[in-house]
CHARMM-style PDB file with segment names, atoms N, HN, CA, C and O in Angstrom:
ATOM      1  N   UNK     1      84.200 130.674  89.304  1.00  0.00      PROA
ATOM      2  CA  UNK     1      84.190 129.434  90.049  1.00  0.00      PROA
ATOM      3  C   UNK     1      84.287 129.629  91.483  1.00  0.00      PROA
ATOM      4  O   UNK     1      85.026 130.492  91.956  1.00  0.00      PROA
ATOM      5  N   UNK     2      83.540 128.826  92.224  1.00  0.00      PROA
ATOM      6  HN  UNK     2      82.940 128.125  91.839  1.00  0.00      PROA
ATOM      7  CA  UNK     2      83.492 128.946  93.687  1.00  0.00      PROA
ATOM      8  C   UNK     2      83.955 127.663  94.313  1.00  0.00      PROA
ATOM      9  O   UNK     2      83.317 126.645  94.045  1.00  0.00      PROA
ATOM     10  N   UNK     3      85.045 127.588  95.156  1.00  0.00      PROA
ATOM     11  HN  UNK     3      85.564 128.414  95.373  1.00  0.00      PROA
ATOM     12  CA  UNK     3      85.583 126.471  95.768  1.00  0.00      PROA
ATOM     13  C   UNK     3      85.302 126.539  97.166  1.00  0.00      PROA
ATOM     14  O   UNK     3      85.652 127.504  97.845  1.00  0.00      PROA
ATOM     15  N   UNK     4      84.632 125.470  97.664  1.00  0.00      PROA
ATOM     16  HN  UNK     4      84.348 124.686  97.112  1.00  0.00      PROA
ATOM     17  CA  UNK     4      84.523 125.318  99.220  1.00  0.00      PROA
ATOM     18  C   UNK     4      84.980 124.112  99.731  1.00  0.00      PROA
ATOM     19  O   UNK     4      85.266 123.194  98.962  1.00  0.00      PROA
ATOM     20  N   UNK     5      85.100 123.983 101.101  1.00  0.00      PROA
ATOM     21  HN  UNK     5      84.869 124.728 101.726  1.00  0.00      PROA
ATOM     22  CA  UNK     5      85.508 123.003 101.737  1.00  0.00      PROA
ATOM     23  C   UNK     5      85.873 123.227 103.236  1.00  0.00      PROA
ATOM     24  O   UNK     5      85.821 124.383 103.656  1.00  0.00      PROA
ATOM     25  N   UNK     6      86.196 122.338 103.979  1.00  0.00      PROA
ATOM     26  HN  UNK     6      86.239 121.399 103.638  1.00  0.00      PROA
ATOM     27  CA  UNK     6      86.641 122.504 105.470  1.00  0.00      PROA
ATOM     28  C   UNK     6      87.869 123.425 105.476  1.00  0.00      PROA
ATOM     29  O   UNK     6      88.635 123.491 104.515  1.00  0.00      PROA
ATOM     30  N   UNK     7      88.013 124.105 106.563  1.00  0.00      PROA
ATOM     31  HN  UNK     7      87.390 124.052 107.344  1.00  0.00      PROA
ATOM     32  CA  UNK     7      89.268 124.871 106.785  1.00  0.00      PROA
ATOM     33  C   UNK     7      90.557 124.049 106.634  1.00  0.00      PROA
ATOM     34  O   UNK     7      90.625 122.867 106.968  1.00  0.00      PROA
ATOM     35  N   UNK     8      91.496 124.697 106.149  1.00  0.00      PROA
ATOM     36  HN  UNK     8      91.441 125.658 105.878  1.00  0.00      PROA
ATOM     37  CA  UNK     8      92.903 124.027 105.996  1.00  0.00      PROA
ATOM     38  C   UNK     8      93.143 122.776 105.361  1.00  0.00      PROA
ATOM     39  O   UNK     8      94.052 122.039 105.743  1.00  0.00      PROA
ATOM     40  N   UNK     9      92.291 122.454 104.297  1.00  0.00      PROA
ATOM     41  HN  UNK     9      91.553 123.053 103.987  1.00  0.00      PROA
ATOM     42  CA  UNK     9      92.488 121.295 103.409  1.00  0.00      PROA
ATOM     43  C   UNK     9      93.146 121.584 102.239  1.00  0.00      PROA
ATOM     44  O   UNK     9      93.249 120.693 101.395  1.00  0.00      PROA
ATOM     45  N   UNK    10      93.682 122.844 102.008  1.00  0.00      PROA
ATOM     46  HN  UNK    10      93.598 123.567 102.694  1.00  0.00      PROA
ATOM     47  CA  UNK    10      94.533 123.059 100.855  1.00  0.00      PROA
ATOM     48  C   UNK    10      93.870 123.696  99.739  1.00  0.00      PROA
ATOM     49  O   UNK    10      94.439 123.678  98.648  1.00  0.00      PROA
ATOM     50  N   UNK    11      92.625 124.316  99.878  1.00  0.00      PROA
ATOM     51  HN  UNK    11      92.164 124.330 100.765  1.00  0.00      PROA
ATOM     52  CA  UNK    11      91.873 125.023  98.853  1.00  0.00      PROA
ATOM     53  C   UNK    11      92.742 126.058  98.252  1.00  0.00      PROA
ATOM     54  O   UNK    11      92.971 126.093  97.043  1.00  0.00      PROA
ATOM     55  N   UNK    12      93.230 126.910  99.116  1.00  0.00      PROA
ATOM     56  HN  UNK    12      93.044 126.882 100.098  1.00  0.00      PROA
ATOM     57  CA  UNK    12      94.114 128.165  98.597  1.00  0.00      PROA
ATOM     58  C   UNK    12      95.375 127.661  97.745  1.00  0.00      PROA
ATOM     59  O   UNK    12      95.718 128.142  96.665  1.00  0.00      PROA
ATOM     60  N   UNK    13      96.017 126.585  98.436  1.00  0.00      PROA
ATOM     61  HN  UNK    13      95.738 126.195  99.313  1.00  0.00      PROA
ATOM     62  CA  UNK    13      97.270 126.134  97.629  1.00  0.00      PROA
ATOM     63  C   UNK    13      96.770 125.543  96.303  1.00  0.00      PROA
ATOM     64  O   UNK    13      97.392 125.799  95.271  1.00  0.00      PROA
ATOM     65  N   UNK    14      95.799 124.852  96.283  1.00  0.00      PROA
ATOM     66  HN  UNK    14      95.294 124.644  97.120  1.00  0.00      PROA
ATOM     67  CA  UNK    14      95.241 124.326  95.001  1.00  0.00      PROA
ATOM     68  C   UNK    14      94.992 125.234  93.950  1.00  0.00      PROA
ATOM     69  O   UNK    14      95.368 125.109  92.784  1.00  0.00      PROA
ATOM     70  N   UNK    15      94.279 126.231  94.477  1.00  0.00      PROA
ATOM     71  HN  UNK    15      93.974 126.332  95.423  1.00  0.00      PROA
ATOM     72  CA  UNK    15      93.708 127.262  93.475  1.00  0.00      PROA
ATOM     73  C   UNK    15      95.076 128.152  93.009  1.00  0.00      PROA
ATOM     74  O   UNK    15      95.191 128.492  91.831  1.00  0.00      PROA
ATOM     75  N   UNK    16      95.959 128.456  93.877  1.00  0.00      PROA
ATOM     76  HN  UNK    16      95.866 128.180  94.833  1.00  0.00      PROA
ATOM     77  CA  UNK    16      97.100 129.191  93.489  1.00  0.00      PROA
ATOM     78  C   UNK    16      98.042 128.283  92.476  1.00  0.00      PROA
ATOM     79  O   UNK    16      98.686 128.812  91.569  1.00  0.00      PROA
ATOM     80  N   UNK    17      98.052 126.927  92.715  1.00  0.00      PROA
ATOM     81  HN  UNK    17      97.529 126.498  93.452  1.00  0.00      PROA
ATOM     82  CA  UNK    17      98.719 126.105  91.725  1.00  0.00      PROA
ATOM     83  C   UNK    17      98.232 126.220  90.276  1.00  0.00      PROA
ATOM     84  O   UNK    17      98.967 126.389  89.303  1.00  0.00      PROA
ATOM     85  N   UNK    18      96.793 126.098  90.257  1.00  0.00      PROA
ATOM     86  HN  UNK    18      96.196 125.961  91.047  1.00  0.00      PROA
ATOM     87  CA  UNK    18      96.006 126.344  89.009  1.00  0.00      PROA
ATOM     88  C   UNK    18      96.306 127.499  88.413  1.00  0.00      PROA
ATOM     89  O   UNK    18      96.745 127.493  87.263  1.00  0.00      PROA
ATOM     90  N   UNK    19      96.113 128.657  89.109  1.00  0.00      PROA
ATOM     91  HN  UNK    19      95.756 128.661  90.043  1.00  0.00      PROA
ATOM     92  CA  UNK    19      96.285 130.044  88.617  1.00  0.00      PROA
ATOM     93  C   UNK    19      97.595 130.366  88.058  1.00  0.00      PROA
ATOM     94  O   UNK    19      97.725 131.067  87.055  1.00  0.00      PROA
ATOM     95  N   UNK    20      98.727 129.766  88.817  1.00  0.00      PROA
ATOM     96  HN  UNK    20      98.622 129.197  89.632  1.00  0.00      PROA
ATOM     97  CA  UNK    20     100.031 129.866  88.421  1.00  0.00      PROA
ATOM     98  C   UNK    20     100.209 129.320  87.084  1.00  0.00      PROA
ATOM     99  O   UNK    20     100.855 129.980  86.270  1.00  0.00      PROA
ATOM    100  N   UNK    21      99.685 128.129  86.741  1.00  0.00      PROA
ATOM    101  HN  UNK    21      99.161 127.592  87.402  1.00  0.00      PROA
ATOM    102  CA  UNK    21      99.788 127.671  85.377  1.00  0.00      PROA
ATOM    103  C   UNK    21      99.078 128.443  84.312  1.00  0.00      PROA
ATOM    104  O   UNK    21      99.578 128.582  83.195  1.00  0.00      PROA
ATOM    105  N   UNK    22      97.960 128.930  84.632  1.00  0.00      PROA
ATOM    106  HN  UNK    22      97.555 128.817  85.539  1.00  0.00      PROA
ATOM    107  CA  UNK    22      97.167 130.005  83.860  1.00  0.00      PROA
ATOM    108  C   UNK    22      98.015 131.208  83.515  1.00  0.00      PROA
ATOM    109  O   UNK    22      98.137 131.743  82.413  1.00  0.00      PROA
ATOM    110  N   UNK    23      98.539 131.509  84.585  1.00  0.00      PROA
ATOM    111  HN  UNK    23      98.440 131.074  85.480  1.00  0.00      PROA
ATOM    112  CA  UNK    23      99.406 132.941  84.464  1.00  0.00      PROA
ATOM    113  C   UNK    23     100.572 132.881  83.686  1.00  0.00      PROA
ATOM    114  O   UNK    23     101.119 133.930  83.347  1.00  0.00      PROA
ATOM    115  N   UNK    24     101.064 131.689  83.330  1.00  0.00      PROA
ATOM    116  HN  UNK    24     100.619 130.837  83.606  1.00  0.00      PROA
ATOM    117  CA  UNK    24     102.078 131.483  82.353  1.00  0.00      PROA
ATOM    118  C   UNK    24     101.697 132.196  80.977  1.00  0.00      PROA
ATOM    119  O   UNK    24     102.485 132.905  80.351  1.00  0.00      PROA
ATOM    120  N   UNK    25     100.525 131.947  80.629  1.00  0.00      PROA
ATOM    121  HN  UNK    25      99.886 131.371  81.138  1.00  0.00      PROA
ATOM    122  CA  UNK    25     100.045 132.437  79.192  1.00  0.00      PROA
ATOM    123  C   UNK    25      99.258 133.600  79.291  1.00  0.00      PROA
ATOM    124  O   UNK    25      99.169 134.233  78.239  1.00  0.00      PROA
ATOM    125  N   UNK    26      98.632 134.081  80.322  1.00  0.00      PROA
ATOM    126  HN  UNK    26      98.705 133.567  81.177  1.00  0.00      PROA
ATOM    127  CA  UNK    26      97.871 135.269  80.439  1.00  0.00      PROA
ATOM    128  C   UNK    26      97.701 135.576  82.013  1.00  0.00      PROA
ATOM    129  O   UNK    26      98.007 134.777  82.898  1.00  0.00      PROA
ATOM    130  N   UNK    27      97.189 136.804  82.207  1.00  0.00      PROA
ATOM    131  HN  UNK    27      96.941 137.452  81.488  1.00  0.00      PROA
ATOM    132  CA  UNK    27      97.028 137.382  83.489  1.00  0.00      PROA
ATOM    133  C   UNK    27      96.028 136.489  84.236  1.00  0.00      PROA
ATOM    134  O   UNK    27      95.139 135.873  83.648  1.00  0.00      PROA
ATOM    135  N   UNK    28      96.199 136.455  85.431  1.00  0.00      PROA
ATOM    136  HN  UNK    28      96.921 136.956  85.909  1.00  0.00      PROA
ATOM    137  CA  UNK    28      95.183 135.677  86.335  1.00  0.00      PROA
ATOM    138  C   UNK    28      94.906 136.506  87.559  1.00  0.00      PROA
ATOM    139  O   UNK    28      95.794 137.221  88.022  1.00  0.00      PROA
ATOM    140  N   UNK    29      93.691 136.439  88.111  1.00  0.00      PROA
ATOM    141  HN  UNK    29      92.969 135.858  87.734  1.00  0.00      PROA
ATOM    142  CA  UNK    29      93.298 137.082  89.416  1.00  0.00      PROA
ATOM    143  C   UNK    29      92.682 136.108  90.331  1.00  0.00      PROA
ATOM    144  O   UNK    29      91.791 135.333  89.984  1.00  0.00      PROA
ATOM    145  N   UNK    30      93.228 136.181  91.608  1.00  0.00      PROA
ATOM    146  HN  UNK    30      93.952 136.810  91.890  1.00  0.00      PROA
ATOM    147  CA  UNK    30      92.522 135.347  92.690  1.00  0.00      PROA
ATOM    148  C   UNK    30      91.932 136.329  93.630  1.00  0.00      PROA
ATOM    149  O   UNK    30      92.624 137.168  94.207  1.00  0.00      PROA
ATOM    150  N   UNK    31      90.669 136.222  93.779  1.00  0.00      PROA
ATOM    151  HN  UNK    31      90.107 135.541  93.310  1.00  0.00      PROA
ATOM    152  CA  UNK    31      89.874 137.241  94.559  1.00  0.00      PROA
ATOM    153  C   UNK    31      89.442 136.337  95.890  1.00  0.00      PROA
ATOM    154  O   UNK    31      88.896 135.253  95.682  1.00  0.00      PROA
ATOM    155  N   UNK    32      89.669 136.750  97.167  1.00  0.00      PROA
ATOM    156  HN  UNK    32      90.112 137.630  97.336  1.00  0.00      PROA
ATOM    157  CA  UNK    32      89.330 136.118  98.342  1.00  0.00      PROA
ATOM    158  C   UNK    32      88.475 137.005  99.310  1.00  0.00      PROA
ATOM    159  O   UNK    32      88.734 138.192  99.509  1.00  0.00      PROA
ATOM    160  N   UNK    33      87.503 136.377  99.859  1.00  0.00      PROA
ATOM    161  HN  UNK    33      87.293 135.412  99.698  1.00  0.00      PROA
ATOM    162  CA  UNK    33      86.748 136.961 100.877  1.00  0.00      PROA
ATOM    163  C   UNK    33      86.993 136.363 102.300  1.00  0.00      PROA
ATOM    164  O   UNK    33      86.357 136.757 103.278  1.00  0.00      PROA
ATOM    165  N   UNK    34      87.903 135.436 102.361  1.00  0.00      PROA
ATOM    166  HN  UNK    34      88.420 135.115 101.567  1.00  0.00      PROA
ATOM    167  CA  UNK    34      88.278 134.775 103.505  1.00  0.00      PROA
ATOM    168  C   UNK    34      89.740 134.961 103.941  1.00  0.00      PROA
ATOM    169  O   UNK    34      90.000 134.906 105.143  1.00  0.00      PROA
ATOM    170  N   UNK    35      90.652 135.163 103.091  1.00  0.00      PROA
ATOM    171  HN  UNK    35      90.441 135.207 102.115  1.00  0.00      PROA
ATOM    172  CA  UNK    35      92.070 135.350 103.451  1.00  0.00      PROA
ATOM    173  C   UNK    35      92.558 136.869 103.155  1.00  0.00      PROA
ATOM    174  O   UNK    35      92.092 137.527 102.225  1.00  0.00      PROA
ATOM    175  N   UNK    36      93.417 137.289 103.929  1.00  0.00      PROA
ATOM    176  HN  UNK    36      93.796 136.755 104.684  1.00  0.00      PROA
ATOM    177  CA  UNK    36      93.957 138.744 103.735  1.00  0.00      PROA
ATOM    178  C   UNK    36      94.896 138.552 102.602  1.00  0.00      PROA
ATOM    179  O   UNK    36      95.285 137.440 102.245  1.00  0.00      PROA
ATOM    180  N   UNK    37      95.261 139.716 102.025  1.00  0.00      PROA
ATOM    181  HN  UNK    37      94.945 140.619 102.315  1.00  0.00      PROA
ATOM    182  CA  UNK    37      96.324 139.710 101.017  1.00  0.00      PROA
ATOM    183  C   UNK    37      97.675 139.231 101.336  1.00  0.00      PROA
ATOM    184  O   UNK    37      98.413 138.737 100.484  1.00  0.00      PROA
ATOM    185  N   UNK    38      98.020 139.396 102.686  1.00  0.00      PROA
ATOM    186  HN  UNK    38      97.420 139.797 103.378  1.00  0.00      PROA
ATOM    187  CA  UNK    38      99.377 138.849 103.192  1.00  0.00      PROA
ATOM    188  C   UNK    38      99.266 137.362 103.340  1.00  0.00      PROA
ATOM    189  O   UNK    38     100.245 136.687 103.020  1.00  0.00      PROA
ATOM    190  N   UNK    39      98.214 136.793 103.776  1.00  0.00      PROA
ATOM    191  HN  UNK    39      97.419 137.341 104.035  1.00  0.00      PROA
ATOM    192  CA  UNK    39      97.842 135.370 103.927  1.00  0.00      PROA
ATOM    193  C   UNK    39      98.010 134.751 102.397  1.00  0.00      PROA
ATOM    194  O   UNK    39      98.707 133.755 102.201  1.00  0.00      PROA
ATOM    195  N   UNK    40      97.416 135.329 101.499  1.00  0.00      PROA
ATOM    196  HN  UNK    40      96.850 136.138 101.658  1.00  0.00      PROA
ATOM    197  CA  UNK    40      97.582 134.831 100.150  1.00  0.00      PROA
ATOM    198  C   UNK    40      98.979 134.820  99.513  1.00  0.00      PROA
ATOM    199  O   UNK    40      99.411 133.840  98.907  1.00  0.00      PROA
ATOM    200  N   UNK    41      99.709 136.043  99.696  1.00  0.00      PROA
ATOM    201  HN  UNK    41      99.357 136.840 100.188  1.00  0.00      PROA
ATOM    202  CA  UNK    41     101.130 136.176  99.377  1.00  0.00      PROA
ATOM    203  C   UNK    41     101.829 135.085 100.126  1.00  0.00      PROA
ATOM    204  O   UNK    41     102.599 134.391  99.462  1.00  0.00      PROA
ATOM    205  N   UNK    42     101.686 134.812 101.424  1.00  0.00      PROA
ATOM    206  HN  UNK    42     101.061 135.375 101.964  1.00  0.00      PROA
ATOM    207  CA  UNK    42     102.623 133.983 102.114  1.00  0.00      PROA
ATOM    208  C   UNK    42     102.376 132.505 101.562  1.00  0.00      PROA
ATOM    209  O   UNK    42     103.334 131.740 101.446  1.00  0.00      PROA
ATOM    210  N   UNK    43     101.120 132.125 101.233  1.00  0.00      PROA
ATOM    211  HN  UNK    43     100.342 132.746 101.327  1.00  0.00      PROA
ATOM    212  CA  UNK    43     100.815 130.706 100.714  1.00  0.00      PROA
ATOM    213  C   UNK    43     101.334 130.602  99.380  1.00  0.00      PROA
ATOM    214  O   UNK    43     101.751 129.498  99.030  1.00  0.00      PROA
ATOM    215  N   UNK    44     101.381 131.585  98.560  1.00  0.00      PROA
ATOM    216  HN  UNK    44     101.042 132.482  98.844  1.00  0.00      PROA
ATOM    217  CA  UNK    44     102.120 131.494  97.344  1.00  0.00      PROA
ATOM    218  C   UNK    44     103.561 131.476  97.312  1.00  0.00      PROA
ATOM    219  O   UNK    44     104.152 130.934  96.378  1.00  0.00      PROA
ATOM    220  N   UNK    45     104.157 132.022  98.250  1.00  0.00      PROA
ATOM    221  HN  UNK    45     103.676 132.462  99.009  1.00  0.00      PROA
ATOM    222  CA  UNK    45     105.540 132.035  98.488  1.00  0.00      PROA
ATOM    223  C   UNK    45     106.158 130.535  98.659  1.00  0.00      PROA
ATOM    224  O   UNK    45     107.108 130.053  98.042  1.00  0.00      PROA
ATOM    225  N   UNK    46     105.362 129.940  99.658  1.00  0.00      PROA
ATOM    226  HN  UNK    46     104.590 130.331 100.159  1.00  0.00      PROA
ATOM    227  CA  UNK    46     105.761 128.656 100.139  1.00  0.00      PROA
ATOM    228  C   UNK    46     106.105 127.586  99.125  1.00  0.00      PROA
ATOM    229  O   UNK    46     107.145 126.937  99.233  1.00  0.00      PROA
ATOM    230  N   UNK    47     105.279 127.405  98.184  1.00  0.00      PROA
ATOM    231  HN  UNK    47     104.434 127.932  98.097  1.00  0.00      PROA
ATOM    232  CA  UNK    47     105.482 126.373  97.108  1.00  0.00      PROA
ATOM    233  C   UNK    47     105.998 127.042  95.874  1.00  0.00      PROA
ATOM    234  O   UNK    47     106.015 126.410  94.818  1.00  0.00      PROA
ATOM    235  N   UNK    48     106.454 128.386  95.941  1.00  0.00      PROA
ATOM    236  HN  UNK    48     106.440 128.899  96.799  1.00  0.00      PROA
ATOM    237  CA  UNK    48     107.111 129.004  94.844  1.00  0.00      PROA
ATOM    238  C   UNK    48     106.171 129.382  93.646  1.00  0.00      PROA
ATOM    239  O   UNK    48     106.548 129.362  92.474  1.00  0.00      PROA
ATOM    240  N   UNK    49     104.904 129.731  94.058  1.00  0.00      PROA
ATOM    241  HN  UNK    49     104.598 129.747  95.010  1.00  0.00      PROA
ATOM    242  CA  UNK    49     103.822 129.976  93.010  1.00  0.00      PROA
ATOM    243  C   UNK    49     103.709 131.546  92.584  1.00  0.00      PROA
ATOM    244  O   UNK    49     102.818 131.910  91.817  1.00  0.00      PROA
ATOM    245  N   UNK    50     104.581 132.376  93.079  1.00  0.00      PROA
ATOM    246  HN  UNK    50     105.305 132.080  93.702  1.00  0.00      PROA
ATOM    247  CA  UNK    50     104.492 133.763  92.619  1.00  0.00      PROA
ATOM    248  C   UNK    50     104.758 133.924  91.138  1.00  0.00      PROA
ATOM    249  O   UNK    50     105.669 133.303  90.591  1.00  0.00      PROA
ATOM    250  N   UNK    51     104.035 134.684  90.548  1.00  0.00      PROA
ATOM    251  HN  UNK    51     103.295 135.189  90.992  1.00  0.00      PROA
ATOM    252  CA  UNK    51     104.122 134.959  89.188  1.00  0.00      PROA
ATOM    253  C   UNK    51     103.753 136.377  88.896  1.00  0.00      PROA
ATOM    254  O   UNK    51     102.772 136.894  89.431  1.00  0.00      PROA
ATOM    255  N   UNK    52     104.552 137.040  88.022  1.00  0.00      PROA
ATOM    256  HN  UNK    52     105.349 136.620  87.587  1.00  0.00      PROA
ATOM    257  CA  UNK    52     104.147 138.444  87.806  1.00  0.00      PROA
ATOM    258  C   UNK    52     102.797 138.722  87.226  1.00  0.00      PROA
ATOM    259  O   UNK    52     102.250 139.821  87.316  1.00  0.00      PROA
ATOM    260  N   UNK    53     102.293 137.702  86.640  1.00  0.00      PROA
ATOM    261  HN  UNK    53     102.737 136.809  86.567  1.00  0.00      PROA
ATOM    262  CA  UNK    53     100.886 137.758  86.084  1.00  0.00      PROA
ATOM    263  C   UNK    53      99.922 137.268  86.931  1.00  0.00      PROA
ATOM    264  O   UNK    53      98.796 137.135  86.454  1.00  0.00      PROA
ATOM    265  N   UNK    54     100.119 136.948  88.158  1.00  0.00      PROA
ATOM    266  HN  UNK    54     101.035 137.056  88.546  1.00  0.00      PROA
ATOM    267  CA  UNK    54      99.154 136.357  88.943  1.00  0.00      PROA
ATOM    268  C   UNK    54      98.913 137.512  90.054  1.00  0.00      PROA
ATOM    269  O   UNK    54      99.769 137.849  90.872  1.00  0.00      PROA
ATOM    270  N   UNK    55      97.713 138.024  89.963  1.00  0.00      PROA
ATOM    271  HN  UNK    55      97.017 137.750  89.299  1.00  0.00      PROA
ATOM    272  CA  UNK    55      97.272 139.197  90.857  1.00  0.00      PROA
ATOM    273  C   UNK    55      96.161 138.670  91.867  1.00  0.00      PROA
ATOM    274  O   UNK    55      95.400 137.739  91.602  1.00  0.00      PROA
ATOM    275  N   UNK    56      96.165 139.297  92.916  1.00  0.00      PROA
ATOM    276  HN  UNK    56      96.783 140.053  93.132  1.00  0.00      PROA
ATOM    277  CA  UNK    56      95.205 138.875  93.987  1.00  0.00      PROA
ATOM    278  C   UNK    56      94.611 140.054  94.639  1.00  0.00      PROA
ATOM    279  O   UNK    56      95.176 141.147  94.678  1.00  0.00      PROA
ATOM    280  N   UNK    57      93.450 139.803  95.152  1.00  0.00      PROA
ATOM    281  HN  UNK    57      92.991 138.916  95.121  1.00  0.00      PROA
ATOM    282  CA  UNK    57      92.597 140.882  95.895  1.00  0.00      PROA
ATOM    283  C   UNK    57      92.042 140.229  96.941  1.00  0.00      PROA
ATOM    284  O   UNK    57      91.803 139.023  96.876  1.00  0.00      PROA
ATOM    285  N   UNK    58      91.761 141.015  98.093  1.00  0.00      PROA
ATOM    286  HN  UNK    58      91.955 141.994  98.147  1.00  0.00      PROA
ATOM    287  CA  UNK    58      91.080 140.478  99.255  1.00  0.00      PROA
ATOM    288  C   UNK    58      90.136 141.452  99.724  1.00  0.00      PROA
ATOM    289  O   UNK    58      90.341 142.655  99.565  1.00  0.00      PROA
ATOM    290  N   UNK    59      89.054 140.974 100.326  1.00  0.00      PROA
ATOM    291  HN  UNK    59      88.888 139.996 100.455  1.00  0.00      PROA
ATOM    292  CA  UNK    59      88.051 141.825 100.850  1.00  0.00      PROA
ATOM    293  C   UNK    59      88.388 142.128 102.347  1.00  0.00      PROA
ATOM    294  O   UNK    59      87.758 143.017 102.918  1.00  0.00      PROA
ATOM    295  N   UNK    60      89.355 141.424 103.002  1.00  0.00      PROA
ATOM    296  HN  UNK    60      89.867 140.701 102.538  1.00  0.00      PROA
ATOM    297  CA  UNK    60      89.837 141.603 104.366  1.00  0.00      PROA
ATOM    298  C   UNK    60      90.841 142.711 104.310  1.00  0.00      PROA
ATOM    299  OT1 UNK    60      91.416 143.077 105.335  1.00  0.00      PROA
TER     300      UNK     60
END
């Protein structure tokens, strides 16, 4: 699935929330070409979305 939109409208937070729900039952992977791994981890920490089954990868 590809999600697009204007910068800073909450795409990353929305996707992390959805993947967090998926990760309760199975492993989930978020791959980004626009955010660094540190940026993704920081965004996931803020709303408490970190999950041991939610993995991420970044091209940056």
